[in-house]
N, C-alpha and C positions, 0 to 999 in steps of 0.2 A: 918443371912446368906442367907435366902430365899429372903429377900428384896434385898440384894446385887446382887444375881444372876439374879433377875428379872430386876433390873436396867441395868445390863450388857447386857441382851438380848435386852432391848429396845434401848440401845445405838447402838448395832449391827444392828438393823433394820434401824435406822436412817442413819447409815453410808453406808449401802448397797443400799438403795433405790435410791439415786441420781445417782449412777453408772449405775444402771439398766435403769434409765430414759435416760441417755446420750446414752447408747447402743441402746435403742429403737429409739431415734432420728436419730442415724446414719443409721439405717436400713431403716427408712422411707424415708430419703432424696433421695437415688437413685431411689426409686419407684416413687417419685413425679416428679423429674426434671432431674436428671443426669444419670438415668439408660440407656437411649437411647444412650447418649454420651459414656458411659462406654462400651456399646455393640460394638460401631463402632471403639473404640480405642483398645479394648481388644480382637480383632480377632486373631486367630491363624496365624502363619506364612504361613501355607498352604492356608488358606482362603484369606489372603492378596495377595498371588501370583496368586491365582485363579481369584480374582477380577481384578488384574492388567492385566492379560491375556485377560479377557473379555473386559476390556477397550481398550486394543490394537486391538482386533477384531473389535470393533465398530468404532474406529478411522480409521482403514484400510478400512472399508466399506465407510466411508465418503471420504477417499482418492480416492476410486474407482469412486465415484460419480463425484468428481472433475476431475478425469482423463477422464471421459466420455465427459466432456465439452471440453477437449483437450486444444488447443491453442486459442480457440475462445475468451475468455475474454481478452487475451493479444492482439489479432488482433483487437478487438473492441476498446481497449484502444489506440492502435497505430493509428487507423483510426480517432478516436476522436481528438487525438493530432495533426494529420496531417490536419484535417479539420479546427481546431482552428488556426493552423499556417498559412494556406492558407487565412483565413479570415483576419488575421493580415497583411499578405503580400499585399493583395488587398487594404486594408485601407491605408497602407503606400505608395503604388504606386499611389493611388488616390490623396493623399496629395502631392506627388511629381509632379503629372500632374497638379494639381492646382497651385502649386508654379511656375512651368514652364510657365503656361498660364499667370500668373500674371507678370512674368518677361518679356514675349513677349509683353504684353500690355504696360509695362513701356518703353520698347525700341521703340515702335511705337509712344508713346507720345514724346519721345526724337526726333524722326525723324520729327514729326509735328512741334515741337518747333524750330528745326534747320532750316527747310524749311521756316518757318515764319521769322526767323532771316535773312536768305539769301535774301528773298524778300525785307525786310526792308533795308538791307545794299545796295542792288542793286538800290533801289529807291534813296538812299542817294548819290550814285555815280554821279547822274546827277547834283548834286548841290555842288560838291567839289570845293574848292577854290585854292587848291594847291596840289602838288604831295604827300606831307606828308599825307594829309587826304585820298587821293586816295589809297596810299599804305596800310594805316591802315585798310580801309574798305575792300580792296582786301584780306588782310590776314584774316580778320574776316570771309569773305565769304568762303575762302579756309578752314579755321578751322571748320566752320559749315558743310561744305561738307564732311570733314573727319569724323565728328561726325555722319553724316547720314550713311556713308559707314560702320563705326564701329557698329552702331546700327543694320543695315541690316545684317551684318555678325553674330552678336549675335542672331538675330532673327532666322537665318538659323540654327545655332547651337542648340538653345533652341527648335526649331521645330523638329529637328532630334531627340533630346533627348526625347521630348514629344511623338513622334511616337513610339520610343522604349518602353517607359513606358506604353503607351496605348496597345501595342502588348502584353506586359507582363501581363497587367490587364486581357486582353481577354484570354490569355493562362491560367492564374490562375483561372479564372472563369470557364473555361471548366473543368479543373482538379478538381476544387471544386465541380462541379456538379457530376462528375464521382465518387469522393470519398464519397459524400453524399449518392449516390445510393448504393455504396458498404457497407457503414456504416449501412444503413437501412436494407439491406439484412442480414448482419452479426448479427445485433441486433435481428432481427426477429428469426434467427436460434438459437441464444443463449437463447432468451426468451422462445422458444419452449422447449429446453432441460431443462432449469431451471424449467419451469412449470411441466415437467414430473418428476423431481427428487426433487423438493422443499419440498413436504410433507414428503417424505422418509428421506431427510436430516434433516429436523426439528425434526422428531421423534427420529432419531438417536442422535442428539445433546442433546435432553432432557434426553435420557437414559444415555448419557455420563455424564451430570451434576449430575444426581442422583448417578451414580456409583462412581464418583470422591469423593463424600462425605464419602464413606466407606473406602477410602484409606488414609493412613497416609500422612499428608501434605509434610513431608520431602521426603518420597518415591515418592509421586506424582511429586514433583519438579524435582527430579532426573530422573524420567521417561520422563518428558517433555523435559528435557535437552538432554537426550540420543536420543529421537525421533527426535528432531530438528537437531541433528548432523548426523543422519542416512539418507542415500540417498533414501532408500525405505520406510522410516518412521517407520521401525520396531525397537521398543525398547525392546520388550519381545519376545524371540524365544525359541523353545524347541530343545532338543538334536536330531540330525539326523545322524544316522550311526556313533555314538561316536564322533560327531563333533558339533560345534556351528551352529545353524540354520541360523545365520546371516552372519558370515565371513567364516564358514566351516573349521575352524582350529580345530585340534584334541583336545579333552578334556581328561585329565588324568583320569584313572579309579577311583582314590580316590575322585576326584572332582565330578565325575559322581554319586558316592554313596552319596556324600553330597547333590547334587542337588535332587536326588531321595528321600532323607530323608525329604525334604520340611520343614526343621527347621529354615532356614534362607535364606535371599536373596543373591544369588551368581551371579556375573557378569563375563562375558568373559574377560580374561586377554589380549585378542588381540583387540577386537572391543568395549568392554565396555558395550555390551548389557546384559540385565538380562536374565538368562537362567533358564528354568523350565524343568521338565521331561515330556516326551510325554503323559503319562497317565493323568497328570493334565491338559494338553491341549486337552484331549479327542481324542488322536491319538493312535491307536494300534501299 
């Protein structure tokens, strides 16, 4: 009997020791690699809302920095587009002027050739043998004369068009010079503002990146979507005078109690913004 009891005890030890080993492994794993992740995902609903509101405050500060720049970035972009457009117009006008100059040269060549033909036919008139040859040469001389008149007419037309194009080139060049000066001034003004706020903005963006890692990805996605749709960029607001701090619609008392309990994320049924209680936002 004693031997039987002893063997039973030994079997008991063998069966329990593997379970204890597995349990020990499970405890050690969070300590080595997954404990940090567990901490970031197992935050309380209150802490998640608090982090989300802090993120909102940081992004609002970045928005203020952008507002400080005002319309300057858009003005600079518009001026850059206008300058580029003027460059293209000047190049196109210059090509047109070159084409007109070539066309005028071709018409002048035609006049020279026609005059040479007229001189040749007139010389042949002295040696005609009959009226038929005389009439043929006279018609050729008349035809070449008409060619000269037509070429001269086209030269006048092309010259007039060329003058218009040259005037447009000069006008565009003057405007280009003015816009270049405006662009340089606006860029200097914008660069000065950016240099003053660049370091502050970069620091804020680094803090935003760190804080975003502590927020649930689905909640963060919803936050960004709400913020994108809001005109003032506010996705998280607190209760103000029993109303939503974003759209200022009244919040029912029961929902206010739910918000103040900080146990879950609650959105405004009118504007879709996330609502928190004033105490969580640090407002008395």
